[in-house]
C-alpha positions, -999 to 999 in steps of 0.1 A, spaced: 194 668 -331 199 658 -295 177 629 -283 171 622 -246 171 585 -238 147 586 -209 122 606 -229 125 582 -257 118 552 -234 87 570 -222 75 577 -257 84 542 -267 63 527 -239 33 548 -250 38 540 -286 41 503 -278 9 502 -258 -10 522 -284 3 501 -312 -7 469 -294 -42 483 -289 -46 493 -325 -34 458 -336 -58 440 -313 -87 462 -322 -81 456 -359 -76 419 -354 -110 418 -335 -127 429 -367 -104 410 -391 -96 377 -375 -78 363 -406 -55 393 -410 -18 382 -415 4 388 -384 -19 411 -365 -25 390 -335 11 379 -332 23 415 -335 -1 425 -307 13 396 -286 49 407 -293 41 443 -283 23 433 -251 52 410 -241 75 440 -248 54 460 -224 56 432 -198 94 431 -202 95 469 -196 73 464 -164 97 437 -152 126 461 -155 107 487 -135 104 465 -104 142 459 -102 154 465 -67 189 473 -77 209 481 -108 228 449 -104 197 427 -105 208 407 -135 182 380 -132 153 404 -137 171 420 -166 175 387 -183 139 377 -176 127 409 -192 148 405 -223 138 368 -227 101 378 -225 106 403 -253 126 379 -274 99 353 -270 73 378 -283 93 387 -314 101 350 -320 64 342 -319 58 370 -344 82 355 -369 70 319 -364 34 330 -367 41 345 -401 62 315 -412 36 290 -401 9 310 -419 29 309 -451 33 272 -447 -3 266 -440 4 253 -405 -16 260 -373 4 241 -346 2 266 -317 20 243 -293 50 239 -316 50 277 -322 52 284 -285 79 257 -280 101 271 -307 96 307 -295 107 296 -260 136 278 -276 148 309 -294 146 328 -260 167 301 -245 193 306 -273 194 343 -262 203 331 -227 230 308 -240 245 337 -260 245 358 -229 264 331 -209 290 328 -237 295 366 -240 297 369 -202 324 342 -201 343 361 -228 343 393 -206 316 413 -223 306 427 -189 274 448 -187 270 446 -224 267 408 -224 229 409 -223 225 438 -247 244 424 -276 225 391 -281 192 409 -272 196 435 -300 211 409 -324 182 384 -320 155 411 -322 172 424 -354 174 390 -370 138 382 -360 127 416 -375 145 408 -408 131 373 -408 96 387 -402 101 411 -431 110 382 -454 80 361 -443 56 390 -449 71 396 -484 69 358 -492 32 358 -482 24 378 -513 24 345 -532 -8 336 -513 -28 368 -514 -9 393 -535 -17 422 -511 0 454 -523 3 466 -487 27 438 -479 56 458 -493 55 488 -468 49 463 -439 79 442 -450 101 473 -454 91 486 -420 100 452 -404 133 453 -423 140 488 -410 132 477 -374 156 447 -379 184 468 -393 181 493 -364 185 465 -339 214 448 -357 232 482 -360 228 485 -322 243 450 -317 271 458 -341 281 490 -322 279 472 -288 301 444 -302 325 468 -317 330 486 -284 335 452 -266 363 442 -290 378 477 -290 371 483 -327 350 513 -317 360 538 -289 344 537 -255 311 556 -254 302 548 -290 273 527 -280 259 553 -256 263 580 -283 244 561 -309 218 545 -286 193 574 -288 192 572 -326 187 534 -328 161 537 -301 143 565 -320 144 544 -352 130 514 -334 100 535 -321 93 549 -356 95 515 -373 72 500 -346 45 525 -356 51 519 -393 49 481 -388 16 485 -370 3 508 -397 14 483 -424 -2 453 -408 -35 472 -402 -34 483 -439 -29 447 -449 -59 437 -429 -81 464 -444 -69 455 -479 -77 418 -474 -111 426 -460 -118 450 -489 -110 423 -514 -132 398 -496 -161 422 -497 -155 430 -533 -157 393 -542 -189 388 -522 -204 418 -540 -194 405 -574 -209 371 -566 -243 386 -558 
């Protein structure tokens, strides 16, 4: 099956906006739902990053490219930290934001190192995909660990979806890195990019569905307890 990258980016933008809307709407009705607000923030920052890329004057405008990637990394870092803090019973929003910005700064540092090593145009793409992948896997772990607090059955599909999202991004970083060190032939990253991008879009939808399902399951259990207490 041949996948067109430009079409996938368009579909991905629509899916991201729709998923952010669904997450926000569900969070409005279920304020205590695990991860929903943070996921909406991550998706909205992804949209902002895409908009930043659209205003680039020239293809060589590296500063805007880095700014867009850092915004997206910050959003996914906030998602992971929100889940981690929730599992630890912490609500320090200032510390969460500071750590998320710190992780974004780590992305910038990785870019500088790879650029110095001669990674060229792929210097930004490798740490970007790698960090998003690792943050996706970390979020999957935190969602699964949260079962000890509420034992929600819907945590499993949400965790698996985050794991899939993380694996897709790590695979992208691995292919880019393999091409840079000449383990893979030139063009390998371009050839596999449509498939990792397609997987990212699919798992974004599934993550949203999983988090919404968790919110509904949590609300259903709460209503059942209130009904039983009457």
